C-alpha positions as CSV (number, residue, x, y, z in Angstrom):
1,M,4.3,-15.1,6.0
2,R,2.7,-14.6,9.5
3,N,4.9,-11.7,10.2
4,E,5.1,-9.4,7.2
5,K,2.9,-6.9,8.5
6,L,4.6,-6.7,11.9
7,L,8.0,-6.6,10.4
8,S,7.1,-3.6,8.1
9,T,5.6,-1.8,11.2
10,L,8.6,-2.6,13.3
11,G,10.7,-1.1,10.6
12,N,8.5,2.3,10.6
13,C,8.3,2.6,14.2
14,I,12.3,2.2,14.4
15,N,12.3,4.7,11.7
16,H,10.1,7.1,13.3
17,C,12.0,6.6,16.5
18,N,15.3,7.4,15.3
19,Y,14.2,10.0,13.4
20,C,12.5,12.1,16.2
21,A,15.5,11.0,18.8
22,D,18.1,12.6,16.3
23,A,15.6,15.9,15.4
24,C,14.6,16.3,19.6
25,L,18.6,17.3,19.7
26,D,18.0,20.1,17.2
27,E,15.5,21.4,19.4
28,D,15.8,24.8,21.3
29,N,15.3,23.2,24.5
30,V,17.2,20.1,24.2
31,K,16.6,19.5,28.0
32,M,13.1,19.5,27.9
33,M,13.3,16.8,25.3
34,K,15.4,14.2,27.0
35,D,12.8,12.3,28.6
36,C,11.6,12.0,24.7
37,I,15.0,11.2,23.1
38,R,15.7,8.3,25.4
39,T,12.3,6.8,25.2
40,D,12.8,6.9,21.3
41,K,15.8,5.2,21.6
42,V,14.4,2.5,23.7
43,C,11.5,1.7,21.5
44,A,13.9,1.4,18.7
45,E,15.9,-0.6,20.1
46,V,13.2,-2.8,21.4
47,C,11.5,-2.9,18.1
48,S,14.6,-3.6,16.2
49,T,15.2,-6.7,18.6
50,L,12.0,-8.1,18.0
51,N,12.0,-7.7,14.2
52,Q,15.6,-9.5,14.2
53,V,14.0,-12.2,16.7
54,L,11.0,-12.8,14.5
55,V,13.1,-13.0,11.3
56,T,14.7,-16.1,13.2
57,G,11.4,-18.1,13.3
58,Y,11.7,-18.7,16.8
59,K,8.3,-19.1,18.6
60,N,8.9,-18.4,21.9
61,V,8.3,-14.2,21.7
62,D,5.1,-13.4,23.6
63,G,6.8,-11.8,26.1
64,L,8.9,-9.9,23.8
65,V,5.9,-8.9,22.0
66,K,4.1,-7.8,25.4
67,Y,7.0,-5.5,26.1
68,C,7.1,-4.1,22.9
69,I,3.7,-3.1,23.3
70,E,4.4,-1.5,26.6
71,I,7.5,0.5,25.6
72,C,5.4,1.6,22.0
73,N,2.5,2.8,24.0
74,A,4.9,4.5,26.6
75,C,6.7,6.1,24.1
76,A,3.7,7.3,21.8
77,D,2.5,8.8,25.1
78,E,5.9,10.5,25.6
79,C,6.1,11.6,21.6
80,G,2.3,13.0,21.9
81,Q,2.8,15.3,24.5
82,H,5.1,17.6,22.3
83,E,4.0,19.6,19.2
84,H,6.6,18.9,16.9
85,Q,5.8,17.2,13.9
86,H,8.5,14.3,14.3
87,C,6.8,13.7,17.9
88,Q,3.6,13.7,16.2
89,D,4.6,11.2,13.8
90,C,6.4,8.9,16.0
91,A,3.6,8.8,18.5
92,K,1.7,7.8,15.2
93,A,4.2,4.9,14.3
94,C,4.4,3.7,18.0
95,R,0.3,3.5,18.4
96,E,0.4,1.7,14.7
97,C,3.1,-1.0,16.1
98,A,1.8,-1.3,19.3
99,K,-1.7,-2.1,17.4
100,A,0.3,-5.0,15.1
101,C,1.8,-6.6,18.0
102,E,-1.8,-6.7,19.7
103,A,-2.8,-8.2,16.5
104,Y,0.0,-10.6,16.2
105,L,-1.0,-12.2,20.1
106,A,-4.2,-12.7,19.0
């Protein structure tokens, strides 16, 4: 299946974003983490949507893949600003997801 690697990477990104958003709620200064939480949630939703569309076999997905790259990079940038391990792990997963999306479009 052409999408197998991308589907796996999307799932990993979704899991890291959801975990990061939840872990951010446990940080001492939650207000400082609000942009991280919001970006995590949006990234998880976009990746989830792309994941669901890809499994249908629908062909016209390039625009959604490009947006997924954009939001994954934004989430990686946001999470990368924080020293918390969950943020760093999320940033890494988002970067990997953006790369997998780029490879899909190539």
